[in-house]
C-alpha positions as CSV (number, residue, x, y, z in Angstrom):
1,M,-54.6,6.9,94.0
2,I,-53.2,3.5,95.0
3,S,-55.9,0.9,95.4
4,R,-56.4,-1.0,98.7
5,S,-55.2,-4.2,97.0
6,T,-52.1,-2.5,95.8
7,C,-51.4,-1.1,99.3
8,I,-51.7,-4.6,100.8
9,I,-49.2,-6.0,98.3
10,L,-46.9,-3.0,98.7
11,I,-46.8,-3.5,102.4
12,S,-46.2,-7.2,102.1
13,M,-43.3,-6.6,99.6
14,L,-41.9,-3.9,101.7
15,L,-41.5,-6.1,104.7
16,S,-40.0,-8.0,103.2
17,A,-54.7,-13.5,93.9
18,C,-55.1,-16.9,92.9
19,G,-53.7,-18.5,89.8
20,S,-54.1,-16.8,86.4
21,N,-54.1,-18.0,82.9
22,I,-52.1,-15.0,81.7
23,P,-49.0,-16.5,79.9
24,P,-45.6,-15.0,80.8
25,K,-43.9,-13.2,78.0
26,I,-40.4,-11.9,77.4
27,N,-40.0,-8.4,76.2
28,A,-36.8,-7.3,74.5
29,T,-36.3,-3.7,75.7
30,T,-32.8,-2.9,74.7
31,T,-30.0,-4.0,72.5
32,E,-27.5,-3.7,75.3
33,S,-25.8,-7.1,75.9
34,I,-25.9,-8.5,79.5
35,T,-22.5,-10.1,78.9
36,L,-21.2,-6.6,79.3
37,F,-21.3,-7.1,83.1
38,S,-19.3,-10.3,83.3
39,S,-16.0,-8.4,83.1
40,E,-13.9,-7.8,86.2
41,A,-14.2,-4.4,88.0
42,T,-12.0,-2.9,90.6
43,Q,-13.8,-3.7,93.9
44,I,-14.0,-1.2,96.8
45,P,-12.9,-3.0,100.0
46,I,-15.6,-3.8,102.6
47,P,-14.1,-2.9,106.0
48,N,-16.7,-4.7,108.2
49,S,-15.8,-8.4,108.7
50,N,-18.4,-11.0,107.9
51,P,-21.6,-9.1,108.5
52,V,-24.7,-11.4,108.6
53,L,-27.3,-9.8,106.4
54,Y,-30.8,-10.4,105.3
55,R,-30.7,-12.3,102.0
56,G,-27.2,-13.5,102.8
57,D,-24.9,-10.8,101.3
58,L,-24.6,-7.1,100.3
59,G,-26.3,-7.7,97.0
60,R,-29.3,-9.3,98.7
61,T,-29.0,-12.4,96.4
62,G,-30.6,-14.9,98.7
63,N,-27.8,-17.4,97.9
64,F,-26.3,-19.2,100.9
65,D,-23.4,-21.6,101.4
66,A,-25.3,-24.4,103.1
67,E,-25.8,-28.1,102.7
68,Y,-29.0,-29.7,101.3
69,I,-31.5,-31.0,103.9
70,L,-32.4,-34.5,102.8
71,P,-36.0,-35.7,102.7
72,P,-38.0,-36.2,104.7
73,A,-37.0,-33.1,106.7
74,T,-37.3,-33.9,110.4
75,V,-38.3,-31.4,113.1
76,Q,-35.4,-31.4,115.6
77,W,-37.2,-28.9,117.8
78,E,-39.9,-26.3,117.8
79,Y,-40.5,-23.2,119.9
80,K,-43.7,-21.2,120.3
81,F,-42.9,-17.5,120.0
82,A,-45.0,-14.4,119.7
83,A,-47.7,-14.4,117.0
84,S,-47.5,-12.3,113.8
85,V,-43.9,-12.7,112.6
86,H,-43.0,-10.6,109.6
87,G,-39.2,-10.1,110.1
88,A,-37.0,-12.9,108.9
89,P,-35.0,-15.1,111.4
90,M,-31.3,-14.7,111.2
91,L,-28.6,-17.2,112.0
92,A,-25.2,-16.2,113.4
93,G,-22.7,-18.0,115.6
94,G,-24.9,-20.8,116.8
95,T,-27.8,-18.4,117.7
96,L,-31.1,-17.8,115.9
97,F,-32.4,-14.2,116.2
98,V,-36.1,-13.7,115.7
99,P,-38.1,-10.5,115.7
100,S,-41.9,-10.2,116.1
101,V,-44.7,-7.7,115.4
102,A,-45.4,-7.9,119.2
103,G,-42.1,-6.0,119.7
104,R,-40.4,-9.1,121.2
105,F,-36.9,-10.0,119.9
106,A,-35.5,-13.4,121.0
107,A,-32.2,-15.3,120.7
108,L,-32.4,-19.1,120.6
109,D,-29.8,-21.7,120.9
110,I,-29.9,-23.5,117.5
111,T,-29.0,-26.9,119.0
112,N,-32.1,-27.3,121.2
113,G,-34.3,-24.2,120.8
114,E,-33.6,-22.9,124.3
115,K,-34.3,-19.2,124.7
116,L,-31.0,-17.4,125.6
117,W,-32.5,-14.0,126.0
118,E,-35.3,-11.7,125.0
119,F,-35.5,-8.0,124.4
120,T,-38.7,-5.9,124.3
121,A,-38.7,-2.9,121.9
122,S,-40.9,0.1,122.2
123,G,-43.0,-0.8,119.1
124,K,-43.6,-3.4,116.5
125,L,-40.7,-5.2,114.8
126,F,-41.2,-5.6,111.0
127,S,-37.5,-5.3,110.3
128,S,-35.2,-8.2,109.7
129,P,-32.0,-7.9,111.7
130,A,-28.4,-7.7,110.7
131,I,-25.4,-8.9,112.8
132,V,-21.8,-7.8,112.8
133,D,-19.1,-8.5,115.3
134,D,-21.0,-8.9,118.6
135,A,-23.9,-6.6,117.9
136,V,-27.3,-7.2,116.3
137,Y,-29.1,-4.3,114.6
138,V,-32.9,-4.1,114.1
139,G,-35.4,-1.3,113.5
140,N,-38.9,-0.9,114.8
141,E,-42.1,0.8,113.7
142,N,-41.6,3.7,116.1
143,G,-38.5,4.8,114.3
144,Y,-35.8,3.3,116.7
145,L,-32.8,1.6,115.4
146,Y,-31.7,-0.8,118.2
147,V,-28.2,-2.2,118.6
148,L,-28.1,-5.1,121.1
149,D,-25.3,-7.3,122.5
150,T,-25.6,-10.7,120.8
151,T,-24.6,-12.5,124.0
152,N,-27.1,-11.2,126.4
153,G,-29.6,-8.9,124.6
154,N,-28.5,-5.8,126.5
155,E,-29.1,-2.5,124.6
156,L,-25.7,-1.1,123.5
157,W,-27.2,2.0,121.9
158,S,-30.3,3.1,120.0
159,L,-31.0,6.0,117.6
160,K,-34.4,7.6,116.9
161,L,-35.0,8.3,113.2
162,D,-37.8,10.2,111.5
163,S,-40.4,7.4,111.2
164,G,-41.0,3.6,111.2
165,L,-38.1,1.3,110.2
166,W,-39.3,-1.7,108.2
167,S,-36.3,-2.3,106.0
168,A,-33.5,-4.7,106.9
169,P,-30.3,-2.8,107.9
170,L,-27.4,-3.0,105.5
171,I,-23.9,-2.8,106.9
172,A,-21.0,-1.9,104.7
173,E,-18.1,0.6,104.5
174,D,-18.2,1.2,108.3
175,M,-21.8,2.4,108.0
176,I,-25.4,1.2,108.6
177,F,-27.8,2.0,105.8
178,M,-31.4,2.1,106.9
179,G,-34.6,3.3,105.1
180,S,-37.7,4.8,106.8
181,Q,-41.4,4.9,106.1
182,N,-41.0,8.7,105.6
183,G,-38.9,8.0,102.6
184,T,-35.5,8.7,104.1
185,L,-32.4,6.6,103.6
186,Y,-29.9,7.1,106.4
187,A,-26.1,6.4,106.4
188,I,-25.1,6.0,110.1
189,D,-21.5,5.8,111.2
190,L,-20.8,2.5,113.0
191,S,-18.2,3.9,115.3
192,N,-19.9,7.0,116.7
193,Q,-23.6,6.7,115.6
194,D,-23.5,10.0,113.8
195,I,-25.6,10.3,110.7
196,R,-23.1,10.9,107.9
197,W,-25.7,11.7,105.3
198,Q,-29.4,11.2,104.5
199,F,-31.3,11.1,101.2
200,K,-35.0,11.8,100.7
201,A,-36.8,9.5,98.3
202,Q,-40.2,9.9,96.6
203,G,-41.9,7.3,98.7
204,W,-41.5,4.7,101.6
205,V,-38.1,3.1,101.8
206,V,-39.0,-0.2,103.3
207,S,-37.5,-2.8,100.9
208,P,-33.9,-3.5,102.0
209,P,-31.1,-1.5,100.2
210,A,-28.4,-3.5,98.4
211,W,-24.7,-2.6,97.8
212,E,-22.2,-3.3,95.1
213,N,-18.8,-1.7,94.4
214,G,-19.4,1.4,96.4
215,M,-23.0,2.0,95.1
216,L,-26.3,1.7,97.0
217,F,-29.5,0.6,95.3
218,F,-33.0,0.9,96.7
219,S,-36.5,1.9,95.9
220,G,-38.8,4.5,97.3
221,G,-42.3,4.5,95.8
222,A,-42.3,4.8,92.0
223,S,-38.6,5.5,91.9
224,M,-35.5,3.4,92.1
225,Y,-32.2,5.0,93.1
226,A,-28.5,4.5,92.8
227,L,-26.4,6.5,95.3
228,D,-22.7,6.8,96.1
229,A,-22.4,5.0,99.4
230,Q,-19.8,7.3,100.9
231,T,-21.5,10.6,100.1
232,G,-25.2,9.9,99.4
233,T,-24.8,11.6,96.0
234,K,-27.5,10.5,93.6
235,L,-26.0,8.7,90.6
236,W,-29.3,7.9,88.8
237,E,-33.1,7.7,89.4
238,K,-35.5,5.5,87.4
239,S,-39.2,6.0,87.7
240,S,-41.9,3.6,86.6
241,G,-45.5,2.7,87.7
242,E,-46.4,3.2,91.3
243,F,-43.8,1.1,93.1
244,W,-40.8,-1.2,92.6
245,G,-40.4,-4.5,94.4
246,P,-37.4,-5.7,96.4
247,L,-34.2,-6.0,94.4
248,S,-31.0,-8.0,94.1
249,V,-27.8,-6.8,92.5
250,V,-25.2,-9.2,91.0
251,D,-22.2,-8.4,88.7
252,R,-23.5,-4.9,87.9
253,V,-27.1,-6.1,87.1
254,I,-30.2,-5.3,89.2
255,Y,-33.0,-7.8,89.2
256,V,-36.4,-6.4,90.3
257,G,-40.2,-6.4,89.7
258,N,-42.4,-3.4,89.0
259,D,-46.2,-2.9,89.4
260,D,-46.5,-2.9,85.6
261,N,-46.5,-6.8,86.1
262,S,-43.0,-7.0,84.5
263,F,-39.8,-8.3,86.1
264,Y,-36.6,-6.5,84.9
265,A,-32.8,-6.9,84.6
266,L,-31.3,-3.4,84.7
267,N,-27.8,-2.1,84.1
268,A,-26.8,-1.1,87.7
269,Y,-24.6,1.7,86.3
270,T,-27.1,3.4,84.0
271,S,-30.5,1.9,84.9
272,A,-31.1,0.9,81.3
273,A,-33.3,-2.2,80.9
274,L,-31.4,-5.3,79.6
275,W,-34.6,-7.4,79.4
276,S,-38.0,-7.7,80.9
277,F,-40.4,-10.6,81.6
278,D,-44.2,-10.3,81.8
279,A,-45.2,-12.3,84.8
280,G,-48.9,-11.5,84.6
281,D,-49.2,-9.8,88.0
282,D,-47.2,-7.8,90.6
283,G,-46.8,-8.4,94.4
284,W,-43.2,-9.6,94.1
285,S,-41.0,-11.6,96.2
286,A,-37.4,-10.6,96.4
287,P,-35.3,-12.3,93.7
288,A,-32.7,-15.0,94.5
289,V,-29.8,-15.4,92.1
290,M,-27.7,-18.5,91.6
291,D,-25.2,-18.8,88.7
292,Q,-27.1,-18.0,85.6
293,T,-30.7,-18.2,87.0
294,V,-32.8,-15.7,88.9
295,F,-35.8,-17.0,90.9
296,F,-38.8,-14.9,92.0
297,G,-42.5,-15.2,92.5
298,N,-45.7,-13.2,92.8
299,R,-49.4,-13.4,93.7
300,L,-50.1,-15.9,90.9
301,N,-49.0,-18.7,93.2
302,R,-46.0,-19.3,90.9
303,L,-42.3,-19.3,91.3
304,F,-40.4,-18.4,88.1
305,A,-36.9,-19.4,87.1
306,L,-35.4,-17.2,84.4
307,D,-32.1,-17.2,82.5
308,T,-30.2,-14.2,83.8
309,Q,-28.6,-13.5,80.3
310,N,-31.8,-13.1,78.3
311,G,-34.8,-13.4,80.6
312,E,-36.0,-16.7,79.0
313,L,-38.2,-18.9,81.2
314,R,-36.3,-22.0,82.4
315,W,-39.2,-23.4,84.4
316,D,-42.0,-22.3,86.7
317,F,-43.6,-24.0,89.7
318,E,-47.2,-23.7,91.0
319,T,-47.7,-23.4,94.7
320,E,-50.6,-23.5,97.2
321,D,-50.5,-19.8,98.0
322,W,-48.9,-16.5,97.1
323,V,-45.2,-16.5,96.3
324,T,-44.5,-13.1,97.9
325,T,-42.2,-14.6,100.5
326,D,-38.5,-14.4,99.4
327,P,-37.0,-17.7,98.0
328,V,-33.7,-18.9,99.3
329,V,-31.1,-20.9,97.3
330,A,-28.5,-23.2,98.9
331,D,-26.6,-26.2,97.5
332,D,-28.6,-26.1,94.2
333,I,-31.9,-26.2,96.1
334,V,-34.5,-23.5,96.2
335,Y,-36.3,-23.3,99.5
336,L,-39.7,-21.6,99.1
337,A,-42.1,-20.6,101.8
338,V,-45.5,-19.4,100.8
339,G,-48.3,-17.4,102.4
340,N,-50.8,-14.7,101.4
341,H,-51.1,-11.2,102.9
342,D,-54.9,-11.4,102.5
343,N,-55.5,-12.8,106.0
344,R,-56.4,-16.3,104.7
345,E,-55.1,-18.5,107.5
346,G,-54.3,-22.2,107.8
347,P,-51.2,-24.5,107.4
348,R,-48.8,-23.6,104.6
349,P,-45.9,-25.5,103.0
350,L,-42.2,-24.9,102.7
351,Y,-41.0,-26.4,99.5
352,A,-37.6,-27.8,98.5
353,L,-37.2,-27.6,94.7
354,D,-34.4,-28.7,92.4
355,A,-32.9,-25.4,91.2
356,E,-32.1,-26.8,87.8
357,T,-35.5,-28.4,86.9
358,G,-38.0,-27.0,89.4
359,E,-38.9,-30.5,90.5
360,E,-40.4,-30.7,94.0
361,L,-38.1,-32.8,96.2
362,W,-40.0,-32.5,99.4
363,K,-42.3,-30.1,101.4
364,F,-42.9,-29.4,105.0
365,M,-46.3,-28.2,106.3
366,A,-46.1,-25.5,109.0
367,D,-49.0,-24.5,111.2
368,G,-49.8,-21.2,109.4
369,R,-48.8,-18.8,106.7
370,L,-45.1,-18.4,106.0
371,L,-44.4,-14.7,105.5
372,T,-40.6,-14.9,106.1
373,P,-37.9,-16.9,104.3
374,P,-36.2,-19.7,106.2
375,A,-32.7,-19.2,107.7
376,V,-30.2,-21.8,106.5
377,G,-27.0,-23.2,108.0
378,D,-25.4,-25.7,110.4
379,N,-27.2,-28.5,108.4
380,K,-30.6,-27.0,109.4
381,L,-33.5,-24.9,108.1
382,F,-35.2,-22.6,110.6
383,V,-38.8,-21.8,109.6
384,V,-41.0,-19.3,111.4
385,S,-44.8,-19.3,110.8
386,F,-47.0,-16.2,111.1
387,P,-48.7,-17.7,114.2
388,G,-45.2,-17.7,115.8
389,T,-44.0,-21.3,115.7
390,I,-40.3,-21.7,115.1
391,Y,-39.2,-25.0,113.5
392,A,-35.7,-26.4,113.3
393,L,-35.6,-28.8,110.4
394,T,-32.8,-31.2,109.7
395,N,-31.9,-34.4,108.0
396,P,-33.6,-37.6,109.1
């Protein structure tokens, strides 16, 4: 039986303990060379133009093309929204889209924080949205996938699925891929809303699926899966422990943590482990990947930076709270929001760290726990606290 503590962490990871003296260790688990995956492969075209996705891209790498915010970061504006924000804010076309557990979904003008429109869903919104063309997609806890007009918030269509939708939608190959609490991954046709296929996993599918070269990667309970995106055919399944954390996939390598306290690099085509790193605890953030470094954290109040080729520790950084909120990388800077899922309230920082060295460049104190990563772009950082305050940070 999964413990209460594990359930709390699993839920926090699926949305999206104090320090320990356990030293991290690298475990060589295979002789397969990671350089195998640096070769060029034939890429399957992605029909949908410029989708705006959680974690920035189809591989969920958390790597964004945005300029560094110089210290001291200045609050350009702030807006008081609904309390209890778990879904990440998303930036598209000069508009910031923000979901809330209260079921409210708002669009704000990024220049001044003015609310452009608000939509009320039938239930709680844990899902982070996705935007493509003039539509924004978001799921709710009652099992509805909503598709809203980005300009006015009008409902374009909605679809009732089998159970709560906590994962962020993935849009690729003219389909929406969405996981449910009942363990179903759906592939929904963008043009006619038909369900092209569905796949039943061994557990909740609430971490966001990732895509690379026609393959879908996601976790459901103790199993991780690779599927053919067009047909839903299972290509492989890898089972370990009780659950896998959120994942990223880059150049045919999957980066992901498991509840065995280890963080892994896996061959995306075979699931074979390339290397593993003992981080001393589970409760993972999603990884962020930049060049030859992967960044991730856990409940030990630490952010780790590892060499993607061999899993060796480049540096680590100690924080004031759990590092289960997903790090974001932009312009050689790691932006790290922290906050526990143990109901310990109070102001929490957003850090800006040098990606090469881990040096703290600056930090900003928000009015509460930060359970979602910031949105970056337009020379701004958009930070949303659990109490519901939205901050627009910019250069002084």
